[in-house]
N, C-alpha and C positions, 0 to 999 in steps of 0.2 A: 656671613657664615650661617648655615642653618642645619638642623638635624630633626629627627623625629622625636626622640626622647633625650632630654638633657638632665643629667644628674650632677648636682653640686655637692661634692664631698666623696671621699673614697674610704670611709670607715666601713664598718660592718653593715650599717643601714644602706649606704649608697651602693656598695659592691653587691650585696645579696640581691637588691632590687634590679640593678643593671644586668647582672648575669641571668636572672630569670627572664627578663624581657628579651634579652639578646637570644636566648635559647628558644623561647616560645615564638618569637617573631623575627626569624632570620632575615626577612626582607626589609626590616626597619634598621635604621642607623641609631645607635645609642652612643652618646658622648658623655664622658665623665670629666668634669673640670675639678682641679684642685689648685689651691692657692700656693701650695708648697710642693714637696715631693708626694708621690702617691701613698707612701706608707707613713706620712706624718699626720696623725689624727689621734683622737681620744681612745679609739679602739686599741691601738698599739700599746697604750699605757695601762690597759686594764689588767691588773694582776690577779684578781680573785677568780672569777669563773662565771658559769651560767647556772642559774637555779632551775633544776628540773626534777620533778617527782618521778623517781624510778623504782624505789623500793615500796611497792604497794602494800607490803605486809606491815611496815612501820609508818609509812607516810601516806599522804593522800592529797588530791587536788584541793580538798576542803581545807586542810591544814595550811597549805601554801597560800591559798586565798586569805585565810584568817590572819596569817603572819603579815601578809602584804597590807591588808586593811589596818591592822593594829599599828604597824610602822608608820603608815600614812595618816594616822590620827582619824581614821574613818572619813577622811575627805577625798578618798578615792572614788572612782566610778566602778561599782561592783561588776557591772556587765563587762567592762573592759578587763578587769582583773581576772574574771572567770575565763574570758576568751584567751587571754595571754597565757595563763597558767595551763589551760587544757591543751594548747598547741605546743607546749614546750617539748614533749617527747618527739613529735614529728619534726620540729625544726632542728633538734639535736641529730636526728637521723640524717637530715640533709647535710649538715656540717660534716658528719663522718663520711658521707658519700663524696663530698667535695675534697676529702683528703685530710681533714683536721684530726689530730690525735689528742686523746685525753688520757690522764693518768689512770692506770688500772693495776690491780694486784696480780699475784701469781695465778689466780684462778681465772683471770681475764675479766673480772668484775670492776666496774668503775670505782675508784677511790673517791668517795663523796665527802666533801669538806663541810665544816660547820662554820657559820658566820653569824654575827650579831643580829638578833631579831628572828632567826630561824629556829623553829621548834624541833627540826629534824636535820640530819645530815642529807643535803640534797644539792651540793655545789659541785658540778662537774668542772674539772680544771686541768690545766697543763702546767704543773708546778706553779710558780708565780709569774708565768709568762703567757697566760691564756690569751690575752689580747694580741700579743705579738705572733703567736702561733696561728690564730684566726686570720689576721691580716696577711701574713705570709702565704698561707694556703689559698685564701680567696683571691689574692692578686695573681697567683700562679694559675689558678683555674680561669680567671677572667681573661688572661692573655690568650687563651685558646679560641675565643670567639672573634671571628673576622669582622663582624658587624659592631663590635664594641671597641671604641677608641678612647684613649686617655690623652688629655692635654693638661700637663702640669704647669705650675706658675702662671695660672690665669686667675686673677683676683676679681670675683664677681662683685660689682659695685651696687647694682640695682636691678630689680625686676622690671620687665617691660610689659605694659598693659595696652590693650587696644581701646577704642572709644567706648566699648561696652564693659570695660574693667575685667576683661579676660586676660589671663597671663599668657603672653606669647613668646616668652624667652627672657634673656637677661642682657644687661650691659656689663662688659668685663674689661679689665685692664690686662692686656697681654704683656707680661713682664719681660718676655724675651725681646719683644720689639718696642716696648715702652709706648704702646698706643692703645687707645680705647676702641673696642669693637662691639658690635651688637651680634648676638647669637639668637636666632629665632628657633622655636621648637613648638611642636604640638602639645607636649607635656613637659612640665618642669618639675623636678623632684629635688627638694631641699633636704640634704643630709649633712648639714654644716657643723654639727656638734654644739658644744656649750659655750659658756661665757666666763669661765673662771678667771681669765686674765684681767677682768674688771676689778678684782678684789686685791686687797693688800697682801694676803697670803692665799696661794692656790697650789693644787697638785696638777693642774691642767697643763698641757703643752702650750707653746706660744701661739698656736693657731686658734686657740679657743677664745675668740674675741666677740662672740655674739653676732656674727655677720648675718646669719640666716634670719634670726629674730628681728634684727634691726631693719633689714631690707624688706621683710614681709610686712612689718608694721608700717614702714613708709609707704608701701604699696596699698595699704588699707586692709590687710588681712587681720583677723582677730587674734590677739595674743592674750593669754591668761596666766594668772598665778606665778608671775615672775618673781614674787617675793619668796617662793618656796625654793630657796637655794640651800642645798645640803652641804654642810661642812663635814669633811672627814676628820675624825678626832685624832688620827695618828699620822700626821705628816711629820717627817723628820726635820727637826728644828736646826737650821743653820743660819747664822747671822749673815746678812747681805746675800742670801741665796734666793733666787726667784726664777722659775717656780720652785716649790719644795718637792723633795723626793717622797713618794708615798710608801708608807708601811702598811701592807695589805690588812684588811679586816680579818683575813684568815689567820694572821699571826695571833690575834686574840682568841680565835676559835681553836687554835693549836694549844693554847694554855698560857700565853703571856699575860703578865699582870700590868695594870696601869698604876703607877705609884707617884707620890710627890717627892720633893727634894730630900725628905727624910727617909725615903724608902717605904712609906706606908701606903697601902691600898686605901682608896677612898670612894670608889664608885658605888659600893653597896649602900652608902648613905643616900644615894639618889634613886637606886633601882635594885631590886632584889636579884636581878640577873647579873649584876656587876659588870665585868668585862664583856659579857654577851648581850648587854642592852643595845638598843638601836643607836645609830650614829648620832642622831640629834641629842639624845639623852647623855651619851658619853661626852660629846663635845661641850654641852652646857655644863656638865659637872667639872670638866677640866678647866674651862674658863672661870667658873666660880672659885675653884681651888686656887687658881693663879691670882685672882683678885685678892684673896685672903692672904696668901703667902708673899705676894709681891714679886714672885719669881717670873722668869720669862718663859719657862716651859715645864711640862710634866715629863714623865719618863715611862718607857716600856721596859719591863724587867723580863728577860728571857733566860736568865742565868740558871734557873732550875730545870730547864727543858733539856731533852736529849739532843745534844748539839748535832750529832751525826744525822739523826732523822730530820732535824730542823734544816740543816744545810741541804739535804736532799729535796725537801719541800720548798725551800725559799732561797735558791741559789743567787738570784738577782739581789735580794735584800742583803744577804750575807756579804756578797761581793761589794756592794755599794758602801755598806757600813765599814768594811775593811779599808776601802779606798780613802775614807776620811778619818781613819784612825780609831774606829769603834770596834772593839772585839766583843761580840754579843755574849761570849762565854763569861766574861769578867766585867763588862761595862753595861751601864744602863743606856738606853737609846732615848735621846731628848726628843720630845714630840710636842706639837701644837695643832689645834684644829685649823683646817684650811679649806677654802671653797673648793668643792669637789664635783658637784653635780647639780645641774639645772633641772628641777622637777617640773617647772612650768614651761611655757613656750608658745609656739604657734599652734592654735587650736586645730585639731583634726578630728574627723569622725572615725567610725570603725574601719573605714577603708583608706585611712591616711589622707583624705581630702581636706584641704584647708577651706576657708570661706571664700577664696578666689577661685574661679573656674579654671581648671587645667593646671592648678598648682597643688602639689602634694608635699608632705613632709614626714620624716621618720627619724628615729633616733633622738638624741638629746635636745635638738632644736625644737622638737614637737611636744605639744602638751596633749597627751592622750587620755589622761585621767587615771592611769595605772598607779602612779606613785603617791597621789595625795600630797600631803604636806612634807613627806620625808620618804625617800626611796629605800626599800628593803634591799639589803646587800645582794649583788649579783642578779638583780632583776633587769638591769639596763641593757646588757647585750641581748637578753631574751626579748625585751620589748622591741628593740630595733629589728630583730629577725622577724618577729610576728607582724609588725606593722608594715615592714617592707614587703612581706608576703601578701598581706591584705591589699596593699596598694598595687602590687603586681597584678593580682587578679582583676582589680577594677580597671586598670589601664588597658590590659589585654582585651577586655570585653568592650571597651569604648573607643580605643584610639583610631580604629578604621573609620569612625564617623566624625572625627574631629577634622575640620578643614585646615588647609595650609594657612599659617599666619601671614598677614601682609607685611611687607618691609616696614621697618621703623626707622625714622630719621635719626641720625646720630647727632647728639648735642656737642657743642664745643666745650673743651676742657681747658681751664686756666692752669698754667704751669709756672712755677717759680724755680729759682735756683735750688737744687737738691741740698747743697751744703748749708744753706741758710735755714732750711726747714727743720733739719734733724734735731737741733738743740731745742728749738721751740716746742716741737712735738713731744720730745722726751720730757720736758718740764711739765707740759700739760698732762701727759700720761701719768707722771709721778703724782701730780696733784689729784688725779682721779683715784689712784690706788690709795692715797692717804685718806680720802673721804670714805671709800667703800671698805668698811671693816666688819668683822663679826659682830662687835658690839652695836654698831649702827643698825644693822639689820635685825638682830635678834634680842637686844636688851634695851635699846634706847627708847625714849618716849616719842610720841607722835610729833611733838614740837621740834625735837632734834632731827627727826627725819625730814620734816618740812624745810628746816634750815639747810640741810644737806642738799635737798632738791633745788633750792635757790642757787647754791654754789654750782651744781651740775648744769643748771640752765644757763649760767654765765659761761661755763666752758662750751656748751653747745652753741651759744651765740658767737663766741670767738671763732669756732670752727666753721660756722655757717656764713658769716658775713664779713670777716676781716681778712683780705689778702695781706701778706703772702701765706697765711695759714692754710687756705684752700688750695692745695698744691696739685691734686690729682695723682698723688703717689699712693702706693699700697699702705704706707705708714699713716698717711692722712685718713684714708678710708677705714682702716682698722680702728683708729682712735675715734672717728665719728661714730662708728658702730658701737664701740664700747661705751661711749658717753650716752648714746640713745638707749642702750640696753640698761645701763645703770639707772637712768631716769625711770624706765619702766619698772625695774625692781623696786625702787623706793616708792614710786607712785602706787603700785599694787600693794606694797606693805602698809602705806597710810590708809588705803581704802579697806584693806583686810582687817586692820585693827578695829574698825568701826563695826564690822560684822563678823567678829572672830569665831562665833559659834555657828555661823551659817555655812552650809555646804557651798563651795564655789560653783558658779554656773559656767558650764562649757557649752558646746554646740551639740552635744550628744544627748 
């Protein structure tokens, strides 16, 4: 199988890139691969919105840049931040032209939300379903292009390189036929999302297993700052629930309080902004409070808010809380920090190019330098739109000069009995999640991180060398990627601790 442009992932990064290529180059074939259904991705789960400077009287690009840099502890790449922030209005116009709708008032003006770390209201949103609205409208738009094809339930296992280390496509498991195939392409575009499923608690969907980062690293692409994993402070705590339901940052922007088991607010002890501090600060304060109290969770208090207005703004959150017996008018919402966003990833330049020729990346799997050590709320969808646009421009200008890749020999795949694998893989995956906690990444000493690295290396050795663990199934490949990603996270955390005050080095 071969194509001109191969896109891995169907979130906002992959879809916006694929659509632009398909429209600008109708003579080219564009193929989008997804390991699940087309609408299963991190984009669909995004509740908050897109940060865009629209009210130039009160707001400015400079303020948005400053807020982004401050949230990222000034470990961001300022050139990248300025580029992304300045493109936001244009990318918003494109989304509207593609049919996406955003909340507005009776005057037809956007209702701009406020979220932690933002000095102004600048969050354009569609209630608490922004990601779902984007995904639905972009998929509908993408279906109109005859030269854009979707193949779901294709699990990409590895990148293919030629003798000169040029990316020429991928190897993938066709889950419909249960067979491994090679797909060659002139350009390969990774939009595979994040790696939240590596961690004990996460808000990410089950597909967020670090696949893009792991396969790019195996192929030799540079990967940076994987220790910069952002934990969202307000995941709804439920015992034996995995992943956890997200309570949007916008709920705190709406006026909700974070309280302890006694009903007392405590965030102002850590930051004068209280509930409107950035996610890393709020998460750290909650974890510290729980260590003192010995409780399993903190709480969001929405009881003082206008319920009618709240229900209009956050219908998904109200509905889910009701479904598990929580009435936000009378009850506190139990919360814990959970792994939410991967700020590091595959290094890319300003055009989305990785360090491997003809391989691009955008979205959560990419490390652009925008976020620094901690992402400012609602900058992620914006980043994906901007970097996919940058990559689109680069690919359109270069693809006619890229030669057709030569065929790549298929390797043999070892297979074992599926029933025998499942229990083993589940136990290994549980062990991985037990190791990868908030405390390990953010509060443990270097020695503890190194001990955890040794345990992860043992898991990797099991997966690499001992049949029947090496089964060639999607479950095996996901676990392999998760373990490799976890090793990168801790390895970068150990290295970073030695140069904590130095600016991370990228390829930009």
